N, C-alpha and C positions, 0 to 999 in steps of 0.2 A: 572933658576932663578925664585923664587917665587915672584910675584907681591902683591898679598893679599890672603894669604893662608886660612884666615878666611871665604872666600867666596867658599871654594873647595866643591863640591858637593859629600860628603860622608854621606850618611845617618846613623843615629845610629839605625834605623829599617825601615822596608819597602824598598822602591826603590825611584831613582830619575832617570829620563830619560834625557839624553843629546843627542846633534846631533854632530856627527863627520863628518868632511868635510876634503877631500884630497885636499891639496892646494899647488900652485907651489912655492910661497913665503910667508912664515908664517908672516913675519913682515907687509907685505902689506895689508894681509887679517885681521890680528889681528887688525890693525889700522882702516880699513873699518868697522869691527862690533862694535868697541869701538866709532868710532866718529859718523857714521851714525846713529847707534841704542842706542846710550849713554851707550855702555856696560862697564862693568868694568872688566879689564884685572886681572885675578886670578893667571895664570901662563903665563909667557912671551913666552917660548920655549919648545919644546920637551916633550909633545906638548904645544902648546899655549891653553889656555882656557879663555874663555871671558863669563862672565855673562851678559846675555841680558834680562832684567826684570825678569821673573820667569823661566827661562831656562838657560842652559849652552851650548856653542858652542866649541867644541874641534878642533883645526886647526893644521895638521900635514902633512908634505910631503908625498908623496905616497911611495911603496916600494912593494918587492916581497913577496911571501909566507912566513910565519913563522910557528914555530911548532904549535901554537894554531889555526891558519887559513890556513891550507895547501892548496894549489891550489888557493888561493885568492890574486890576485894584485890590490893594491890600486893606482888609478890613478885621477887627476882632469879632469874635463870633456873638450873635445875639441869643438871648434866652430863647431856649426851644429849637435852636438850630440842630439838624441832624449831624452826628459827629462821624467824620471820615477818617480821622486819624488821632492818635493821643499820645502823650508821652508814657513810657513804660519804665518804671523804676524799680528795681530790684533791690531789696534790702536783706539784711543777715537775720534780722530779728523784728518782725512785722508788728508783734505787740508793742515792743518797746519803741518803734517808730511811731505807731498810731498814737500811743498816750503822749509821746513828746510833742508831736504835731498838733494834737488836740490842745495840749496845754497852751500853745502858741497860738491858738486861734483858728487853725485849719478845721475846716467843715467837710466831712466824708460823708459820702451818700448812704454808706452801711459800715458797719464794724468789719474787721477781716472775717472772710468766710471762706472754709475749707472746700476747696474745689477739686480735692482729690489730688491732682498733680501740683498743686500748689495752693497757699492762703494768699488771699487778695482782697483788696478793697479799693474804691475809687474816692478821690476827692477833685474838686474843681479849683482853679487859680482865680485870682481876682477877676479876669476876663471872661471866665467860664470854660477855659480849656480843661479838658478832662486829663487826669492823671491817674494812671494804674499804679498802686502799689503793690508789690508781690513778694513772696517768699517761696522758693521753691522747696517742695516737700516730697510728695509721691513720685513726681518726676525723677528724682534722684534714684529710686527704686523701681523704675521702669513703668510707674503708673502715668499713663500719658492721656488718658480719657479724663474729661471733667465729671465730676459727680452732680447729678441733676439735684436742685435744691429740695428738700422736703417740703410738701405743702403744710 
């Protein structure tokens, strides 16, 4: 079912980069990205496609190899899996985003912390994908090194 076909990422030239996430329950993940990040549902299922700001997130259940990806099995992360990639979201006001997302049920690993070059915090989506939320601060003033947290 198409929810908003006008927002489908199909460039007339060049390219568009989207993020594909293997999820356990498409509806739960689709609602998370639409609600927490103010996303616009472009496709509801098979796959779900949510436009979040200037990017698109594709949400689909896992599965085994196909002719175009032989030997590849897609699965959602399991609890405790090492992280090798994550979504990186930049916001204009991290305090406001943090408060609004928590009010909607988002569970953060920590509150926003000042890392010198930026303020940042992390949350996980319903499938356990890590999402960094950051607001650039010191980087705008030439501070590139991260500040070590105080014990």
